[in-house]
NUBA-883562 format. One record per residue (C-alpha): residue in three letters; x, y, z. Coordinates in nm, 4 decimals, m for minus. Layout:
REM residues N
+------+----------+----------+----------+
| rest |        x |        y |        z |
+------+----------+----------+----------+
|  ALA |        X |        Y |        Z |
...
+------+----------+----------+----------+
END
This chain:
REM residues 441
+------+----------+----------+----------+
| rest |        x |        y |        z |
+------+----------+----------+----------+
|  MET |   0.0000 |   0.0000 |   0.0000 |
|  ASP |   0.1167 |   0.3553 |  m0.0736 |
|  LEU |   0.1696 |   0.6414 |   0.1675 |
|  GLY |   0.0154 |   0.8755 |  m0.0889 |
|  LYS |  m0.3603 |   0.9306 |  m0.1083 |
|  GLN |  m0.5895 |   1.1591 |  m0.3005 |
|  VAL |  m0.6533 |   1.4719 |  m0.0945 |
|  SER |  m0.9890 |   1.5237 |  m0.2636 |
|  GLU |  m1.0998 |   1.1838 |  m0.1315 |
|  TYR |  m0.9266 |   1.2048 |   0.2084 |
|  PRO |  m0.9539 |   1.5548 |   0.3560 |
|  ASN |  m0.7863 |   1.4534 |   0.6818 |
|  LEU |  m0.4621 |   1.4108 |   0.4894 |
|  ARG |  m0.4370 |   1.7885 |   0.4477 |
|  ARG |  m0.3856 |   1.8248 |   0.8221 |
|  SER |  m0.1272 |   1.5478 |   0.8418 |
|  VAL |   0.0947 |   1.6116 |   0.5388 |
|  MET |   0.3870 |   1.7679 |   0.7235 |
|  LEU |   0.3647 |   1.5251 |   1.0143 |
|  SER |   0.3653 |   1.2296 |   0.7728 |
|  PHE |   0.6583 |   1.3837 |   0.5884 |
|  CYS |   0.8542 |   1.3919 |   0.9133 |
|  ILE |   0.7777 |   1.0218 |   0.9558 |
|  VAL |   0.9104 |   0.9538 |   0.6066 |
|  ILE |   1.2282 |   1.1407 |   0.7011 |
|  LEU |   1.2637 |   0.9227 |   1.0107 |
|  LEU |   1.2282 |   0.6142 |   0.7943 |
|  LEU |   1.4851 |   0.7252 |   0.5414 |
|  LEU |   1.7363 |   0.7973 |   0.8176 |
|  SER |   1.7624 |   0.4256 |   0.8700 |
|  GLN |   1.8694 |   0.3446 |   0.5158 |
|  ALA |   2.2040 |   0.3482 |   0.3366 |
|  SER |   2.3073 |   0.4884 |   0.0030 |
|  PHE |   2.2125 |   0.3352 |  m0.3280 |
|  GLY |   2.4292 |   0.1286 |  m0.5572 |
|  GLN |   2.7375 |   0.0570 |  m0.3472 |
|  GLU |   2.8250 |   0.4260 |  m0.3631 |
|  ASN |   2.8798 |   0.5941 |  m0.0271 |
|  PRO |   2.8821 |   0.9755 |   0.0029 |
|  SER |   3.1383 |   1.1248 |   0.2382 |
|  SER |   3.2483 |   1.4721 |   0.3344 |
|  LYS |   3.4745 |   1.6139 |   0.6027 |
|  ASP |   3.2309 |   1.9064 |   0.6395 |
|  GLU |   2.9295 |   1.6912 |   0.7329 |
|  ALA |   2.8366 |   1.5425 |   1.0674 |
|  ASP |   2.9108 |   1.1779 |   1.1357 |
|  VAL |   2.6212 |   0.9436 |   1.0720 |
|  LYS |   2.5261 |   0.7250 |   1.3668 |
|  PRO |   2.5396 |   0.3586 |   1.2675 |
|  THR |   2.2121 |   0.2688 |   1.4433 |
|  LEU |   1.8702 |   0.4340 |   1.4629 |
|  SER |   1.6009 |   0.2979 |   1.6929 |
|  VAL |   1.3036 |   0.5299 |   1.7554 |
|  PRO |   0.9252 |   0.5206 |   1.8086 |
|  PHE |   0.7007 |   0.7541 |   1.6092 |
|  ALA |   0.3338 |   0.8529 |   1.5737 |
|  PHE |   0.1201 |   1.0010 |   1.2959 |
|  PHE |  m0.2374 |   1.0303 |   1.1671 |
|  ASN |  m0.3882 |   0.9650 |   0.8260 |
|  GLU |  m0.7039 |   0.8269 |   0.6704 |
|  ASN |  m0.5779 |   0.4699 |   0.6238 |
|  PHE |  m0.4497 |   0.4171 |   0.9777 |
|  GLY |  m0.6280 |   0.6759 |   1.1920 |
|  PHE |  m0.4006 |   0.7582 |   1.4842 |
|  ALA |  m0.1031 |   0.5275 |   1.4463 |
|  VAL |   0.2143 |   0.4407 |   1.6326 |
|  GLY |   0.5204 |   0.2685 |   1.4993 |
|  TYR |   0.8778 |   0.1758 |   1.5658 |
|  VAL |   1.1744 |   0.1773 |   1.3305 |
|  HIS |   1.5123 |   0.0126 |   1.3853 |
|  SER |   1.7985 |   0.0210 |   1.1376 |
|  VAL |   2.1704 |  m0.0397 |   1.1249 |
|  PHE |   2.4117 |   0.1333 |   0.8868 |
|  GLY |   2.7190 |  m0.0481 |   0.7614 |
|  TYR |   2.5802 |  m0.3910 |   0.8486 |
|  PRO |   2.6540 |  m0.6622 |   0.7577 |
|  GLN |   2.9101 |  m0.4768 |   0.5384 |
|  LYS |   3.0289 |  m0.1162 |   0.5203 |
|  GLN |   2.8218 |  m0.0333 |   0.2083 |
|  SER |   2.5014 |  m0.2100 |   0.3192 |
|  ALA |   2.2149 |  m0.1460 |   0.5603 |
|  VAL |   1.9192 |  m0.3268 |   0.7141 |
|  LEU |   1.5878 |  m0.1797 |   0.8297 |
|  GLY |   1.2751 |  m0.2986 |   1.0067 |
|  THR |   0.9598 |  m0.1088 |   1.0974 |
|  ALA |   0.6125 |  m0.1884 |   1.2302 |
|  ILE |   0.3003 |   0.0329 |   1.2328 |
|  ALA |  m0.0448 |  m0.0124 |   1.3899 |
|  GLY |  m0.3425 |   0.2266 |   1.3800 |
|  THR |  m0.6735 |   0.2820 |   1.5562 |
|  LYS |  m0.8705 |   0.2004 |   1.2393 |
|  GLY |  m0.7404 |  m0.1553 |   1.2423 |
|  SER |  m0.4703 |  m0.1150 |   0.9777 |
|  GLY |  m0.1210 |  m0.2399 |   1.0469 |
|  MET |   0.1945 |  m0.3390 |   0.8638 |
|  GLY |   0.5473 |  m0.4674 |   0.9093 |
|  PHE |   0.8361 |  m0.4014 |   0.6722 |
|  ILE |   1.1928 |  m0.5362 |   0.6512 |
|  MET |   1.4523 |  m0.4480 |   0.3905 |
|  GLY |   1.8224 |  m0.4781 |   0.3168 |
|  ARG |   2.0313 |  m0.2823 |   0.0689 |
|  ASP |   2.3562 |  m0.3534 |  m0.1145 |
|  ILE |   2.4513 |  m0.6729 |   0.0681 |
|  GLN |   2.7580 |  m0.8154 |  m0.1051 |
|  MET |   2.7242 |  m1.1886 |  m0.1653 |
|  PRO |   3.0062 |  m1.4039 |  m0.0232 |
|  GLY |   3.2545 |  m1.5313 |  m0.2792 |
|  ILE |   3.1208 |  m1.3126 |  m0.5637 |
|  LYS |   3.2394 |  m0.9555 |  m0.5126 |
|  ARG |   3.0329 |  m0.8074 |  m0.7953 |
|  LEU |   2.7035 |  m0.9638 |  m0.6847 |
|  PHE |   2.4747 |  m0.7714 |  m0.4475 |
|  PHE |   2.1450 |  m0.8528 |  m0.2802 |
|  ASP |   1.8483 |  m0.6233 |  m0.1986 |
|  PRO |   1.5703 |  m0.8081 |  m0.0114 |
|  ILE |   1.2316 |  m0.6514 |   0.0747 |
|  VAL |   0.9534 |  m0.8209 |   0.2755 |
|  SER |   0.6245 |  m0.6551 |   0.3746 |
|  VAL |   0.3061 |  m0.7789 |   0.5431 |
|  GLY |   0.0091 |  m0.5483 |   0.5968 |
|  TYR |  m0.3630 |  m0.5408 |   0.6740 |
|  PHE |  m0.5532 |  m0.2337 |   0.5530 |
|  LYS |  m0.9037 |  m0.1042 |   0.6187 |
|  ASP |  m1.1250 |   0.0711 |   0.3627 |
|  PHE |  m0.8817 |   0.1056 |   0.0729 |
|  ASP |  m0.9750 |   0.1607 |  m0.2928 |
|  ALA |  m0.8741 |  m0.0792 |  m0.5702 |
|  PHE |  m0.9260 |   0.0012 |  m0.9388 |
|  ILE |  m1.0362 |  m0.3482 |  m1.0384 |
|  ASP |  m1.3624 |  m0.4857 |  m1.1781 |
|  GLY |  m1.6461 |  m0.5560 |  m0.9356 |
|  ASN |  m1.8287 |  m0.2264 |  m0.8846 |
|  PRO |  m2.1968 |  m0.3039 |  m0.9631 |
|  SER |  m2.2525 |   0.0517 |  m1.0911 |
|  PHE |  m2.0134 |  m0.0118 |  m1.3852 |
|  THR |  m2.0988 |  m0.3625 |  m1.5064 |
|  GLY |  m2.0335 |  m0.2800 |  m1.8726 |
|  GLN |  m1.6985 |  m0.1058 |  m1.8197 |
|  ARG |  m1.3577 |  m0.2464 |  m1.7370 |
|  SER |  m1.1969 |  m0.0613 |  m1.4488 |
|  GLY |  m0.8654 |   0.1121 |  m1.5126 |
|  THR |  m0.8924 |   0.1753 |  m1.8859 |
|  ASN |  m0.8169 |   0.5201 |  m2.0248 |
|  GLU |  m1.1899 |   0.5859 |  m2.0711 |
|  SER |  m1.3020 |   0.4342 |  m1.7392 |
|  ASP |  m1.4937 |   0.6397 |  m1.4850 |
|  GLU |  m1.2951 |   0.7726 |  m1.1896 |
|  ASP |  m1.5521 |   0.6146 |  m0.9537 |
|  ASN |  m1.5145 |   0.2679 |  m1.1078 |
|  PHE |  m1.3290 |   0.1084 |  m0.8167 |
|  VAL |  m1.4113 |  m0.1245 |  m0.5286 |
|  GLU |  m1.3560 |  m0.0557 |  m0.1601 |
|  GLY |  m1.2774 |  m0.3111 |   0.1048 |
|  ASP |  m1.0496 |  m0.4471 |   0.3739 |
|  GLY |  m0.7702 |  m0.6885 |   0.3094 |
|  TRP |  m0.4189 |  m0.8224 |   0.3391 |
|  ASP |  m0.1356 |  m0.7108 |   0.1131 |
|  SER |   0.1854 |  m0.9108 |   0.1512 |
|  PHE |   0.4877 |  m0.9307 |  m0.0750 |
|  PHE |   0.8567 |  m1.0021 |  m0.1035 |
|  ARG |   1.1108 |  m0.9012 |  m0.3687 |
|  LEU |   1.4625 |  m1.0446 |  m0.3668 |
|  LYS |   1.6805 |  m0.8526 |  m0.6089 |
|  PHE |   2.0196 |  m0.9930 |  m0.7114 |
|  LYS |   2.2308 |  m0.7457 |  m0.9114 |
|  TYR |   2.5643 |  m0.8143 |  m1.0769 |
|  LEU |   2.7921 |  m0.5190 |  m1.1527 |
|  LEU |   2.9519 |  m0.5671 |  m1.4932 |
|  PRO |   3.3270 |  m0.4912 |  m1.5271 |
|  MET |   3.2825 |  m0.1952 |  m1.7609 |
|  GLY |   3.2587 |   0.1822 |  m1.7441 |
|  HIS |   3.2906 |   0.3228 |  m1.3919 |
|  GLY |   3.2343 |  m0.0272 |  m1.2545 |
|  LYS |   3.5393 |  m0.1753 |  m1.4221 |
|  ASP |   3.8049 |  m0.0989 |  m1.1636 |
|  ARG |   3.6064 |  m0.0081 |  m0.8506 |
|  ILE |   3.3223 |  m0.2196 |  m0.7124 |
|  ILE |   3.2524 |  m0.0168 |  m0.3965 |
|  HIS |   3.2549 |   0.3509 |  m0.4894 |
|  THR |   3.2822 |   0.6584 |  m0.2666 |
|  TYR |   3.1427 |   0.9988 |  m0.3612 |
|  LYS |   3.3034 |   1.3134 |  m0.2230 |
|  THR |   3.0265 |   1.5593 |  m0.1382 |
|  ASP |   2.9847 |   1.9104 |  m0.0030 |
|  LYS |   2.6568 |   1.9609 |   0.1868 |
|  GLY |   2.4903 |   1.6878 |  m0.0147 |
|  LEU |   2.6099 |   1.7871 |  m0.3628 |
|  LEU |   2.8764 |   1.6053 |  m0.5601 |
|  LYS |   3.2279 |   1.7445 |  m0.5248 |
|  SER |   3.4243 |   1.4656 |  m0.6946 |
|  GLY |   3.3959 |   1.0974 |  m0.7770 |
|  ALA |   3.1221 |   1.0980 |  m1.0411 |
|  THR |   3.0061 |   0.7533 |  m1.1535 |
|  GLY |   2.8634 |   0.8561 |  m1.4898 |
|  GLY |   2.7762 |   1.1364 |  m1.7241 |
|  THR |   3.1178 |   1.1465 |  m1.8923 |
|  SER |   3.0048 |   0.9898 |  m2.2216 |
|  TRP |   2.7158 |   0.8073 |  m2.3925 |
|  ASN |   2.9176 |   0.4865 |  m2.4208 |
|  PRO |   2.8356 |   0.2286 |  m2.1460 |
|  LEU |   3.1776 |   0.0721 |  m2.1997 |
|  ASP |   3.3372 |   0.3961 |  m2.0792 |
|  SER |   3.0824 |   0.5663 |  m1.8527 |
|  GLY |   2.8376 |   0.4651 |  m1.5816 |
|  ARG |   2.7741 |   0.1429 |  m1.3907 |
|  THR |   2.5845 |  m0.1406 |  m1.5597 |
|  TYR |   2.4013 |  m0.4149 |  m1.3735 |
|  LEU |   2.2437 |  m0.7434 |  m1.4728 |
|  GLU |   1.9495 |  m0.7917 |  m1.2371 |
|  LEU |   1.7338 |  m1.0878 |  m1.1394 |
|  ARG |   1.4486 |  m1.0350 |  m0.8940 |
|  PRO |   1.2215 |  m1.3184 |  m0.7763 |
|  PHE |   0.8926 |  m1.1744 |  m0.6479 |
|  TYR |   0.5731 |  m1.2801 |  m0.4733 |
|  ARG |   0.2642 |  m1.0783 |  m0.3842 |
|  SER |  m0.0719 |  m1.1739 |  m0.2378 |
|  GLN |  m0.3544 |  m0.9201 |  m0.2120 |
|  THR |  m0.7027 |  m0.9897 |  m0.0758 |
|  ILE |  m0.9982 |  m0.7509 |  m0.0884 |
|  ASP |  m1.3171 |  m0.8129 |   0.1109 |
|  GLY |  m1.5875 |  m0.5525 |   0.0559 |
|  ASP |  m1.9641 |  m0.5178 |   0.0270 |
|  ASN |  m1.9605 |  m0.5920 |  m0.3462 |
|  ILE |  m1.6504 |  m0.8048 |  m0.3903 |
|  GLU |  m1.4344 |  m1.0716 |  m0.2367 |
|  LYS |  m1.1144 |  m1.1182 |  m0.4338 |
|  ASP |  m0.7859 |  m1.2975 |  m0.3737 |
|  GLN |  m0.5078 |  m1.2192 |  m0.6205 |
|  ARG |  m0.1612 |  m1.3767 |  m0.6094 |
|  THR |   0.1403 |  m1.3526 |  m0.8350 |
|  ASN |   0.4895 |  m1.4982 |  m0.8246 |
|  GLY |   0.7677 |  m1.4929 |  m1.0782 |
|  THR |   1.0913 |  m1.3228 |  m1.1743 |
|  ASP |   1.2056 |  m0.9913 |  m1.3203 |
|  PHE |   1.5026 |  m1.0008 |  m1.5596 |
|  SER |   1.6602 |  m0.6625 |  m1.6346 |
|  ILE |   1.9669 |  m0.4723 |  m1.7452 |
|  PHE |   2.0256 |  m0.1322 |  m1.5868 |
|  TRP |   2.2780 |   0.1221 |  m1.7139 |
|  ASP |   2.3168 |   0.3912 |  m1.4476 |
|  ASN |   2.5089 |   0.6713 |  m1.6185 |
|  LYS |   2.4176 |   0.9509 |  m1.3743 |
|  ASP |   2.7016 |   1.1431 |  m1.2127 |
|  PHE |   2.5465 |   1.1200 |  m0.8617 |
|  SER |   2.2445 |   0.9039 |  m0.7792 |
|  ALA |   2.1007 |   1.1149 |  m0.4951 |
|  SER |   2.1038 |   1.4400 |  m0.6934 |
|  PRO |   2.2169 |   1.3943 |  m1.0555 |
|  SER |   2.3240 |   1.7079 |  m1.2416 |
|  LYS |   2.4083 |   1.5361 |  m1.5693 |
|  GLY |   2.4012 |   1.1983 |  m1.7380 |
|  ASN |   2.1267 |   0.9453 |  m1.7993 |
|  SER |   2.0094 |   0.5953 |  m1.7143 |
|  LEU |   1.8380 |   0.3150 |  m1.9052 |
|  ASN |   1.6483 |   0.0144 |  m1.7733 |
|  LEU |   1.5105 |  m0.2707 |  m1.9859 |
|  LYS |   1.3062 |  m0.5338 |  m1.8012 |
|  VAL |   1.1094 |  m0.8506 |  m1.8697 |
|  SER |   0.8765 |  m0.9802 |  m1.5967 |
|  ARG |   0.7376 |  m1.3332 |  m1.6036 |
|  ASP |   0.4858 |  m1.5129 |  m1.3836 |
|  PHE |   0.4984 |  m1.8786 |  m1.4910 |
|  GLY |   0.1673 |  m1.9647 |  m1.3253 |
|  TRP |   0.3378 |  m2.1961 |  m1.0787 |
|  ALA |   0.2372 |  m2.2763 |  m0.7197 |
|  ASP |  m0.0511 |  m2.0551 |  m0.6028 |
|  SER |  m0.0278 |  m1.7923 |  m0.8780 |
|  SER |  m0.3665 |  m1.6662 |  m0.9990 |
|  ASP |  m0.2530 |  m1.6619 |  m1.3638 |
|  SER |   0.0553 |  m1.6706 |  m1.5838 |
|  TRP |   0.1648 |  m1.3531 |  m1.7607 |
|  THR |   0.4578 |  m1.1722 |  m1.9241 |
|  ASN |   0.5314 |  m0.8003 |  m1.9296 |
|  VAL |   0.8122 |  m0.6002 |  m2.0918 |
|  GLN |   0.9028 |  m0.2412 |  m2.0114 |
|  GLY |   1.1702 |   0.0186 |  m2.0673 |
|  GLU |   1.2621 |   0.3455 |  m1.8975 |
|  PHE |   1.5032 |   0.6217 |  m1.9968 |
|  ASP |   1.5831 |   0.9390 |  m1.8015 |
|  VAL |   1.8278 |   1.2202 |  m1.8782 |
|  TYR |   1.9571 |   1.5275 |  m1.6885 |
|  PHE |   2.0779 |   1.8700 |  m1.8054 |
|  PRO |   2.2524 |   2.1237 |  m1.5757 |
|  LEU |   2.1220 |   2.4817 |  m1.5860 |
|  LYS |   2.2277 |   2.8174 |  m1.4436 |
|  LEU |   1.9210 |   3.0361 |  m1.3879 |
|  SER |   1.9961 |   3.2286 |  m1.0682 |
|  ASP |   2.2683 |   3.2718 |  m0.8083 |
|  ALA |   2.0031 |   3.1919 |  m0.5437 |
|  PHE |   2.0368 |   2.8218 |  m0.6219 |
|  ARG |   2.3218 |   2.5809 |  m0.5520 |
|  GLN |   2.1994 |   2.3441 |  m0.8232 |
|  GLU |   1.9490 |   2.3699 |  m1.1106 |
|  VAL |   1.8743 |   2.0641 |  m1.3232 |
|  LEU |   1.6207 |   1.9883 |  m1.5951 |
|  ALA |   1.5230 |   1.6188 |  m1.5783 |
|  PHE |   1.3226 |   1.4183 |  m1.8340 |
|  ASP |   1.1811 |   1.0673 |  m1.8057 |
|  PHE |   1.0257 |   0.8281 |  m2.0592 |
|  TRP |   0.8669 |   0.4943 |  m1.9690 |
|  THR |   0.6642 |   0.2378 |  m2.1588 |
|  SER |   0.5183 |  m0.1032 |  m2.0790 |
|  TYR |   0.3483 |  m0.3837 |  m2.2731 |
|  SER |   0.1894 |  m0.7119 |  m2.1595 |
|  THR |   0.2656 |  m0.9609 |  m2.4355 |
|  THR |   0.0400 |  m1.2393 |  m2.3022 |
|  TRP |  m0.2728 |  m1.0236 |  m2.2501 |
|  GLU |  m0.5786 |  m1.1909 |  m2.4104 |
|  GLU |  m0.9179 |  m1.0205 |  m2.3981 |
|  GLN |  m1.2104 |  m1.2641 |  m2.4363 |
|  SER |  m1.5422 |  m1.2032 |  m2.6097 |
|  ASP |  m1.7194 |  m1.1495 |  m2.2750 |
|  GLY |  m1.4736 |  m0.8735 |  m2.1806 |
|  THR |  m1.2686 |  m1.0760 |  m1.9331 |
|  VAL |  m0.8896 |  m1.0843 |  m1.9721 |
|  ASP |  m0.6653 |  m1.3890 |  m1.9433 |
|  ASN |  m0.2901 |  m1.3933 |  m1.8774 |
|  ARG |  m0.2780 |  m1.0323 |  m1.7623 |
|  PRO |  m0.0578 |  m0.8893 |  m1.4888 |
|  PRO |  m0.2396 |  m0.7784 |  m1.1725 |
|  ALA |  m0.3514 |  m0.4149 |  m1.1700 |
|  TYR |  m0.0656 |  m0.3244 |  m0.9322 |
|  THR |   0.2021 |  m0.4193 |  m1.1867 |
|  GLY |   0.2540 |  m0.4140 |  m1.5635 |
|  ALA |   0.1201 |  m0.1263 |  m1.7752 |
|  THR |  m0.0054 |   0.0796 |  m1.4804 |
|  LEU |  m0.0213 |   0.4555 |  m1.4191 |
|  GLY |  m0.1126 |   0.6560 |  m1.1099 |
|  GLY |   0.0311 |   0.6967 |  m0.7627 |
|  LEU |   0.3846 |   0.7312 |  m0.6294 |
|  TRP |   0.5932 |   0.6992 |  m0.9445 |
|  ARG |   0.3968 |   0.7938 |  m1.2583 |
|  MET |   0.0980 |   1.0308 |  m1.2951 |
|  ARG |   0.1179 |   1.1528 |  m0.9363 |
|  GLY |  m0.2042 |   1.3553 |  m0.9613 |
|  TYR |  m0.4097 |   1.0339 |  m0.9811 |
|  PRO |  m0.4852 |   0.7597 |  m0.7256 |
|  THR |  m0.2600 |   0.4581 |  m0.7004 |
|  GLN |  m0.3020 |   0.2219 |  m0.9999 |
|  ARG |  m0.5777 |   0.4439 |  m1.1396 |
|  PHE |  m0.5070 |   0.3238 |  m1.4970 |
|  SER |  m0.4050 |  m0.0239 |  m1.6141 |
|  ASP |  m0.4281 |  m0.1980 |  m1.9511 |
|  LYS |  m0.2271 |  m0.3996 |  m2.2018 |
|  ALA |   0.0080 |  m0.1119 |  m2.2909 |
|  ALA |   0.1138 |   0.2217 |  m2.1457 |
|  ILE |   0.3356 |   0.5187 |  m2.2230 |
|  TYR |   0.4523 |   0.8025 |  m1.9976 |
|  TYR |   0.6543 |   1.1258 |  m2.0190 |
|  ALA |   0.7658 |   1.3584 |  m1.7383 |
|  ALA |   0.9707 |   1.6758 |  m1.7005 |
|  GLU |   1.1018 |   1.8169 |  m1.3721 |
|  LEU |   1.2898 |   2.1370 |  m1.2904 |
|  ARG |   1.4931 |   2.0502 |  m0.9781 |
|  LEU |   1.6065 |   2.3558 |  m0.7801 |
|  ILE |   1.8266 |   2.3437 |  m0.4684 |
|  PRO |   1.8612 |   2.6848 |  m0.2981 |
|  HIS |   2.1459 |   2.7898 |  m0.0711 |
|  TRP |   1.8842 |   2.8292 |   0.2040 |
|  ASN |   1.8502 |   2.5379 |   0.4485 |
|  PRO |   1.6267 |   2.6160 |   0.7496 |
|  PHE |   1.7406 |   2.3036 |   0.9357 |
|  ASN |   2.0780 |   2.4691 |   0.9912 |
|  GLN |   1.9014 |   2.7069 |   1.2326 |
|  TRP |   1.8061 |   2.4150 |   1.4584 |
|  PRO |   2.1363 |   2.2413 |   1.5417 |
|  ARG |   1.9812 |   1.9791 |   1.7737 |
|  ILE |   1.7314 |   1.8686 |   1.5106 |
|  GLN |   1.9917 |   1.8923 |   1.2374 |
|  LYS |   2.2280 |   1.6680 |   1.4288 |
|  ARG |   1.9506 |   1.4104 |   1.4460 |
|  VAL |   1.8153 |   1.4251 |   1.0903 |
|  GLY |   2.1151 |   1.5513 |   0.8902 |
|  ILE |   1.9229 |   1.7461 |   0.6232 |
|  GLN |   2.1868 |   1.8439 |   0.3669 |
|  TRP |   1.9631 |   2.0275 |   0.1203 |
|  ILE |   1.6028 |   2.1115 |   0.0347 |
|  GLN |   1.4882 |   2.0833 |  m0.3264 |
|  PHE |   1.1860 |   2.2458 |  m0.4942 |
|  VAL |   1.0590 |   2.0646 |  m0.8036 |
|  PRO |   0.7858 |   2.1901 |  m1.0377 |
|  PHE |   0.6895 |   1.9090 |  m1.2771 |
|  VAL |   0.4481 |   1.8038 |  m1.5510 |
|  GLU |   0.3450 |   1.4535 |  m1.6605 |
|  VAL |   0.1471 |   1.3031 |  m1.9484 |
|  GLY |   0.0591 |   0.9386 |  m2.0030 |
|  ARG |  m0.1896 |   0.6915 |  m2.1363 |
|  VAL |  m0.2875 |   0.3247 |  m2.1180 |
|  ALA |  m0.4297 |   0.1451 |  m2.4208 |
|  SER |  m0.5468 |  m0.1928 |  m2.5485 |
|  SER |  m0.2469 |  m0.2227 |  m2.7838 |
|  TRP |   0.1005 |  m0.0760 |  m2.8220 |
|  ASN |   0.0027 |   0.1650 |  m3.0995 |
|  MET |   0.1773 |   0.5032 |  m3.1165 |
|  ASP |  m0.1270 |   0.6862 |  m3.2527 |
|  GLU |  m0.3580 |   0.5458 |  m2.9863 |
|  LEU |  m0.1087 |   0.5933 |  m2.7031 |
|  HIS |  m0.0633 |   0.9604 |  m2.7965 |
|  SER |  m0.4317 |   1.0468 |  m2.8285 |
|  ASP |  m0.6539 |   1.1567 |  m2.5379 |
|  MET |  m0.3565 |   1.1458 |  m2.3013 |
|  LYS |  m0.3985 |   1.2109 |  m1.9297 |
|  TRP |  m0.1980 |   1.4906 |  m1.7693 |
|  ASP |  m0.1095 |   1.6401 |  m1.4344 |
|  ALA |   0.1138 |   1.9181 |  m1.3049 |
|  GLY |   0.2484 |   1.9893 |  m0.9627 |
|  ILE |   0.5346 |   2.0757 |  m0.7341 |
|  GLY |   0.7490 |   1.8637 |  m0.5053 |
|  ILE |   0.9504 |   1.9359 |  m0.1927 |
|  ARG |   1.2407 |   1.6980 |  m0.1354 |
|  VAL |   1.5235 |   1.6719 |   0.1155 |
|  LEU |   1.8502 |   1.4833 |   0.1226 |
|  ALA |   1.9081 |   1.3348 |   0.4667 |
|  LYS |   2.2041 |   1.1089 |   0.5349 |
|  GLY |   2.2368 |   0.9914 |   0.1777 |
|  LEU |   1.8752 |   0.9409 |   0.0659 |
|  VAL |   1.5980 |   1.1584 |  m0.0687 |
|  ALA |   1.2555 |   1.1937 |   0.0958 |
|  ARG |   0.9864 |   1.3624 |  m0.1095 |
|  ILE |   0.6389 |   1.5087 |  m0.0966 |
|  ASP |   0.4894 |   1.5595 |  m0.4443 |
|  THR |   0.1580 |   1.7406 |  m0.4902 |
|  ALA |  m0.0151 |   1.7431 |  m0.8282 |
|  VAL |  m0.3429 |   1.8511 |  m0.9837 |
|  SER |  m0.5167 |   1.6521 |  m1.2577 |
|  GLU |  m0.8547 |   1.6545 |  m1.4260 |
|  GLU |  m0.9737 |   1.4136 |  m1.1542 |
|  GLY |  m0.8559 |   1.6031 |  m0.8471 |
|  PHE |  m0.5557 |   1.6833 |  m0.6331 |
|  GLY |  m0.3023 |   1.4231 |  m0.5198 |
|  VAL |  m0.0314 |   1.4069 |  m0.2555 |
|  GLN |   0.2400 |   1.1396 |  m0.2782 |
|  MET |   0.5024 |   1.0817 |  m0.0101 |
|  MET |   0.7926 |   0.8441 |  m0.0554 |
|  VAL |   1.1669 |   0.7857 |  m0.0265 |
|  SER |   1.3763 |   0.8384 |  m0.3438 |
|  GLN |   1.3462 |   1.0529 |  m0.6542 |
|  PRO |   1.0624 |   0.9275 |  m0.8795 |
|  PHE |   1.2666 |   0.8161 |  m1.1822 |
|  GLN |   1.4370 |   0.4744 |  m1.2009 |
|  PHE |   1.3526 |   0.3713 |  m0.8449 |
+------+----------+----------+----------+
END
């Protein structure tokens, strides 16, 4: 389940945005840097290796909620981290989450492991799947579907993803497996890991990735009782040619992925999906008020090769609505609810203007700053357009496209980015809160 919700649907979220954002910051404090690349600077405060704190917040999904987060930096190796958190709310929702990052596999120095396991029970959440009796002749999630064509219910949502990534001996990964950035107040000073050329043999770090996955989601509502399970493997190649992952000023990255559920064990159906994503960054100089100004573009597309629509309108061999050719929520089309659109194919474009001013209000509160380590604040106006369709057809995918526009506020704290993105669309106003920049997560 996502931390973001539609403000138009959940008015209580307006009052809890900043409090929830502080919780996200607490969560990100317990995580290490991405991609075996550790930022360091003599000018920045030492990072405590362990964080263990309780927290509280309020939102529509949980009501009043309490939680506890525990994490360890540099464990079991200097470049890795482990995190665990648990949350329970007065509305009956609760979840537990465990993750590890950049764990180097024994005996194979170039192989790393990123495990994620989550178990949660959620009350009164919306799912854009078929089953609403008011829309019997319309498939939920299509580009033309009604914004009220969803079902509401309670249910469990549990998953694990076990990513294995092998760093190829080429580009910036040829001679150095564990890389160290030199930074000044959160911006790259030296040690770039990409952006020097458009040749992956010379620039960037390239990974071969294999990620077994499993997810089980149940929904029990007045009009529907549904149990959906998927298990399979993602196969991908990722060329990370950005100069600095946390705040790239130049370079690009490319990810090509094939996902396959073989229909084994308790899987609800077999399916195959292919997707590609490309993002690129251009440095700007607009005003002396900013430390960094970057124009960022992202392109993403997805296609479900096994999708078969039957004469009665049902679909066989399709990915679940929460994966595949899906738009809406945390990562793409942030002005719409999570998984608002899903179909056989999708396309998406985004542009962001990322601005980091010299101003950092956390420096005025040394006790808080010592705890959270906010190195910069970033303001990000952005626009997005996208569309799902019944086939991968360029004319269809570029007609009647959905759009949104908004602004984000992001911070870099101890090596990772926490963000709040707000966006307006033709269906309302959305707020999304998450760790990491939105592209190539």
